[in-house]
C-alpha positions as CSV (number, residue, x, y, z in Angstrom):
1,X,19.3,-125.2,109.9
2,X,19.9,-121.4,110.4
3,X,21.5,-119.5,107.5
4,X,25.2,-119.6,107.2
5,X,27.1,-116.7,108.6
6,X,28.5,-114.4,105.9
7,X,32.0,-114.5,106.7
8,X,31.9,-118.3,106.2
9,X,31.8,-117.5,102.5
10,X,35.3,-115.9,102.9
11,X,36.4,-118.9,104.6
12,X,35.2,-121.2,101.8
13,X,37.6,-119.5,99.6
14,X,40.4,-120.1,101.8
15,X,39.6,-123.7,102.4
16,X,41.4,-125.8,99.7
17,X,41.8,-129.3,101.2
18,X,39.8,-132.2,101.6
19,X,38.1,-130.9,104.9
20,X,36.1,-128.5,102.9
21,X,35.5,-130.8,100.0
22,X,34.0,-133.3,102.1
23,X,31.6,-131.2,103.9
24,X,30.6,-129.3,100.9
25,X,30.1,-132.0,98.3
26,X,29.3,-135.3,100.4
27,X,30.3,-137.4,97.7
28,X,30.4,-141.1,97.7
29,X,34.2,-141.8,97.9
30,X,35.6,-145.4,96.9
31,X,35.0,-148.2,99.3
32,X,36.9,-148.1,102.3
33,X,37.5,-150.0,105.5
34,X,35.0,-149.3,108.3
35,X,37.4,-149.6,111.1
36,X,40.9,-148.1,111.5
37,X,43.3,-151.2,111.9
38,X,45.2,-151.6,115.2
39,X,49.1,-151.3,114.7
40,X,50.9,-154.5,115.2
41,X,54.6,-155.1,116.4
42,X,55.9,-155.0,112.7
43,X,54.6,-151.6,112.0
44,X,57.1,-148.6,111.6
45,X,57.2,-146.2,114.7
46,X,54.7,-143.2,114.2
47,X,56.4,-139.9,113.6
48,X,57.1,-137.9,116.7
49,X,54.7,-135.1,115.8
50,X,51.8,-137.8,115.9
51,X,50.4,-139.6,118.7
52,X,51.3,-143.4,118.7
53,X,48.6,-145.3,117.3
54,X,49.3,-148.6,118.9
55,X,46.9,-149.5,121.6
56,X,46.5,-152.3,124.0
57,X,44.0,-155.0,123.3
58,X,40.7,-154.4,125.3
59,X,39.6,-156.9,127.8
60,X,36.0,-158.2,127.9
61,X,35.4,-155.9,131.1
62,X,36.8,-152.9,129.3
63,X,34.1,-153.1,126.8
64,X,31.5,-152.4,129.3
65,X,31.4,-148.7,128.7
66,X,28.8,-146.2,127.8
67,X,29.4,-145.7,124.0
68,X,27.2,-142.5,123.7
69,X,28.8,-140.7,126.5
70,X,32.2,-141.8,125.7
71,X,31.6,-139.9,122.1
72,X,31.1,-137.0,124.2
73,X,33.8,-137.1,126.6
74,X,36.8,-139.2,125.3
75,X,39.8,-137.1,124.3
76,X,41.0,-139.8,121.6
77,X,38.5,-140.9,119.2
78,X,40.8,-143.4,117.5
79,X,40.9,-145.5,120.6
80,X,37.2,-145.0,120.9
81,X,36.6,-146.3,117.5
82,X,38.7,-149.5,118.1
83,X,36.5,-150.4,121.2
84,X,33.3,-149.6,119.3
85,X,34.8,-152.0,116.2
86,X,35.0,-154.9,118.7
87,X,31.4,-154.4,119.8
88,X,30.1,-153.8,116.3
89,X,31.6,-157.2,115.0
90,X,29.8,-158.6,117.9
91,X,26.4,-157.5,116.2
92,X,26.0,-154.3,118.5
93,X,23.7,-151.8,116.7
94,X,24.4,-148.8,118.8
95,X,28.3,-149.5,118.4
96,X,27.9,-149.5,114.7
97,X,25.8,-146.2,114.8
98,X,28.2,-144.6,117.0
99,X,31.2,-145.8,114.6
100,X,29.3,-143.9,111.9
101,X,29.1,-140.8,114.1
102,X,33.1,-141.0,114.7
103,X,33.7,-141.2,110.9
104,X,31.4,-138.3,110.2
105,X,33.1,-136.2,113.0
106,X,36.6,-137.0,111.9
107,X,36.6,-137.6,108.2
108,X,37.4,-133.9,107.4
109,X,40.4,-134.1,109.4
110,X,41.6,-137.7,108.8
111,X,41.5,-137.2,104.9
112,X,44.2,-134.6,105.2
113,X,45.5,-133.8,108.6
114,X,48.2,-131.2,107.4
115,X,45.8,-129.6,105.1
116,X,43.2,-129.3,107.8
117,X,45.6,-127.8,110.2
118,X,46.8,-125.3,107.5
119,X,43.3,-124.3,107.0
120,X,42.7,-124.0,110.5
121,X,45.5,-121.5,110.8
122,X,44.5,-119.6,107.8
123,X,40.9,-119.3,109.3
124,X,42.3,-118.1,112.6
125,X,44.3,-115.3,110.8
126,X,41.1,-113.9,109.3
127,X,39.9,-110.7,110.3
128,X,36.3,-111.6,110.2
129,X,33.6,-112.2,112.9
130,X,33.7,-115.7,114.6
131,X,37.0,-116.8,112.7
132,X,38.5,-117.5,116.1
133,X,35.6,-119.4,117.4
134,X,35.6,-121.7,114.2
135,X,39.3,-122.1,114.4
136,X,38.8,-123.3,118.2
137,X,36.2,-125.7,117.2
138,X,38.4,-127.2,114.5
139,X,41.7,-127.5,116.9
140,X,39.1,-129.6,119.3
141,X,38.4,-131.8,116.3
142,X,42.0,-132.1,115.3
143,X,42.9,-132.9,118.9
144,X,40.3,-135.7,119.2
145,X,40.8,-137.0,115.7
146,X,44.6,-136.8,115.9
147,X,45.4,-140.6,115.3
148,X,43.4,-141.2,112.5
149,X,45.2,-141.0,108.9
150,X,44.1,-140.9,105.4
151,X,44.8,-144.9,105.1
152,X,42.0,-145.4,107.6
153,X,39.6,-144.5,104.9
154,X,37.1,-142.3,106.8
155,X,35.0,-141.0,104.1
156,X,31.1,-140.5,103.4
157,X,31.3,-144.1,102.0
158,X,32.4,-145.5,105.3
159,X,29.6,-143.4,107.2
160,X,27.1,-144.8,104.8
161,X,28.3,-148.4,105.3
162,X,28.4,-148.2,109.2
163,X,24.9,-146.6,109.1
164,X,23.4,-149.6,106.8
165,X,25.1,-152.0,109.1
166,X,23.7,-150.3,112.2
167,X,20.2,-150.1,110.7
168,X,20.2,-154.0,109.6
169,X,21.4,-154.6,113.2
170,X,18.4,-152.6,114.7
171,X,19.4,-149.1,115.3
172,X,16.6,-146.7,114.9
173,X,19.1,-143.7,114.8
174,X,20.7,-145.1,111.6
175,X,17.4,-146.1,110.1
176,X,16.5,-142.4,110.5
177,X,19.9,-141.3,109.2
178,X,19.4,-143.3,106.1
179,X,16.1,-141.9,105.4
180,X,17.6,-138.1,106.0
181,X,20.3,-139.3,103.4
182,X,17.6,-140.3,100.9
183,X,18.4,-143.9,101.0
184,X,15.6,-145.2,103.2
185,X,15.7,-148.9,104.3
186,X,12.3,-149.3,102.4
187,X,10.3,-147.8,99.8
188,X,7.0,-149.5,100.9
189,X,4.0,-147.1,101.4
190,X,3.5,-145.8,104.8
191,X,7.3,-146.7,105.8
192,X,8.3,-143.0,106.4
193,X,5.4,-142.1,108.5
194,X,5.8,-145.2,110.6
195,X,9.3,-144.5,111.0
196,X,8.6,-140.9,112.3
197,X,6.0,-142.6,114.7
198,X,8.7,-145.0,115.8
199,X,11.3,-142.3,116.5
200,X,8.9,-140.2,118.2
201,X,7.8,-143.0,120.5
202,X,11.3,-143.9,121.2
203,X,12.4,-140.9,123.1
204,X,16.1,-141.5,121.6
205,X,17.9,-138.3,121.2
206,X,20.1,-139.9,118.6
207,X,17.1,-140.9,116.6
208,X,15.5,-137.5,116.9
209,X,18.8,-135.9,115.7
210,X,19.4,-138.2,113.0
211,X,15.7,-137.7,111.6
212,X,15.9,-133.9,111.9
213,X,17.4,-133.5,108.4
214,X,14.8,-135.4,106.8
215,X,12.1,-133.2,108.7
216,X,13.2,-129.9,107.5
217,X,12.7,-128.4,104.1
218,X,13.5,-131.7,102.5
219,X,9.9,-132.8,103.8
220,X,8.1,-129.7,102.3
221,X,5.1,-131.1,100.6
222,X,5.0,-134.3,102.5
223,X,3.8,-133.0,105.8
224,X,0.5,-135.0,105.6
225,X,2.7,-137.9,105.7
226,X,5.4,-137.0,108.1
227,X,3.3,-134.8,110.5
228,X,2.8,-131.4,111.7
229,X,6.6,-130.8,112.6
230,X,7.9,-131.2,109.1
231,X,8.5,-129.2,106.0
232,X,10.3,-126.1,107.2
233,X,13.7,-125.2,108.4
234,X,12.1,-124.4,111.7
235,X,10.8,-128.0,112.0
236,X,14.4,-129.2,111.5
237,X,15.4,-127.1,114.3
238,X,12.7,-128.4,116.5
239,X,13.5,-132.0,116.1
240,X,17.2,-131.0,117.1
241,X,16.1,-129.1,120.2
242,X,13.7,-131.9,121.1
243,X,16.7,-134.1,121.1
244,X,18.8,-131.7,123.4
245,X,15.8,-131.9,125.9
246,X,15.9,-135.6,125.6
247,X,19.4,-135.8,126.7
248,X,21.6,-135.1,123.7
249,X,24.9,-133.4,124.6
250,X,24.1,-129.9,123.5
251,X,26.6,-128.0,125.5
252,X,28.6,-125.0,124.0
253,X,31.8,-127.3,123.2
254,X,29.9,-130.5,122.9
255,X,30.0,-132.7,119.7
256,X,26.7,-131.1,118.1
257,X,27.9,-127.3,118.5
258,X,31.6,-128.4,117.6
259,X,30.5,-130.0,114.5
260,X,28.3,-127.2,113.2
261,X,31.0,-124.6,113.7
262,X,34.0,-126.6,112.7
263,X,32.4,-128.4,109.6
264,X,29.7,-125.8,108.5
265,X,30.9,-122.6,109.8
266,X,27.6,-121.9,112.0
267,X,29.2,-120.8,115.3
268,X,27.9,-118.9,118.0
269,X,29.3,-115.5,118.9
270,X,29.0,-116.2,122.7
271,X,31.1,-119.3,123.7
272,X,28.8,-119.9,126.7
273,X,25.9,-120.5,124.6
274,X,24.5,-124.1,124.3
275,X,22.8,-125.2,121.1
276,X,19.2,-124.3,122.0
277,X,20.3,-120.7,123.1
278,X,22.2,-120.3,120.1
279,X,19.4,-121.3,117.6
280,X,17.2,-118.8,119.2
281,X,19.7,-115.9,119.4
282,X,21.2,-116.5,115.8
283,X,18.6,-118.0,113.6
284,X,14.9,-117.5,114.8
285,X,13.0,-114.5,114.4
286,X,11.3,-113.3,117.6
287,X,7.9,-114.1,116.3
288,X,9.1,-117.7,115.6
289,X,10.3,-118.4,119.0
290,X,6.9,-119.3,120.3
291,X,6.1,-121.3,117.2
292,X,9.4,-123.3,117.7
293,X,8.7,-124.0,121.4
294,X,5.0,-125.2,120.6
295,X,6.8,-127.7,117.9
296,X,9.2,-128.9,120.5
297,X,6.4,-129.4,123.1
298,X,4.3,-131.1,120.5
299,X,7.0,-133.7,119.8
300,X,7.7,-134.3,123.3
301,X,4.0,-134.6,124.3
302,X,3.6,-136.8,121.3
303,X,6.2,-139.1,122.7
304,X,4.4,-139.3,126.0
305,X,0.9,-139.9,124.3
306,X,2.2,-142.8,122.2
307,X,4.0,-144.3,125.2
């Protein structure tokens, strides 16, 4: 992924809560529940400063929702996670995968909401480039994740467990994410190259995005196995832009841009830029743009050829 902006190093000195710890360390926390529990009538009322956590039971017809679209559009990821949990318990692989994405998106906030808010205010007060943009991105995360609490157990461990469940149920995106995490579903010879071929053939933007981390510098030296679009940071970006072209929401304030900015400090100076435009503007040298476009085209043409 493109280099961190220099001012982020200043922010890192300010961040003292679990949000910074979560994204920098990526450690495996103690086992935690995958799904946030639904409050029942015996629960104490939620503090006035926090949204109520009680939700109505979903009817069978209410479960017929587009989980991927909802992830991008819903203002309340807690309720969304409850809906996903019902589908996941019924064996829905994509529900497990999207549940892992909710945990990944909200964990930094949920582990310490007050600390997250305090850090956001500190970042907003910094007199450095893009501080306001990062603060805005963190505010979006806070608003959408507001009903999660530390006891819900969102952590790197819960993300991993949800990905394993998703992969076992048949989610290609989760399988790709586990490979990127360094914990592939199989160590058999040829498994990684076969997985890359399956993702390429699928045309699934979620799978392309999940695999991208495995195709960057982490794949250096394994290009013969993983294919021509692997082994460099530009390769990783190519898989991500291919995901955008396949339908991933890469809008200026979509989840991808928000997560990069809020959790990684990689923020666009122009709030109107979508992800592909931002990458080209901020991280790709002019001579590399043509190479990047060729990589993306080869991934998409390879998909058509396999199909």
